[in-house]
Steps between C-alpha positions, in 0.01 A plus 500: 500500500238233566436246225137436421380156400254453216203432729557818699537703184176354363316577825619860492399529136152363571454749785605789277257392228224465758555853626489624142180311412302511825306811396356344184123461483341156551451432129863575419620282788286209378631543148858501629438188709354326198803585286741388772317168542501447124873572484558228761319243284711558192857387464753778513645592164850375452757772501652575167859400452536779249814696571500873547727542199239344274272796574740743336595529139410646169196466284535368149453737210596503136583870527849615585561682828561825308163469322320436827666804658404719201138380521485578871640849443254567214207389716577746776247778541599806696195686626668721754476867420756741633356830615684814404619718784 
């Protein structure tokens, strides 16, 4: 399998985007160009060093797990009607 360098990958990506966007009307193309130029002027946002594990966890509540479960079950509304045969 052939390894692709970053520049080649970027070129291929640009070509694919171009094919996707080439049918836009003139106004949309100008708007897109404007946004791309603006994005080049601003510094890229630094990537967060937040770990994936920090995105998981529990929420804090004063209620016990059993109370929360009971409240969820009480709040359920069954609207499905079963037709008799």
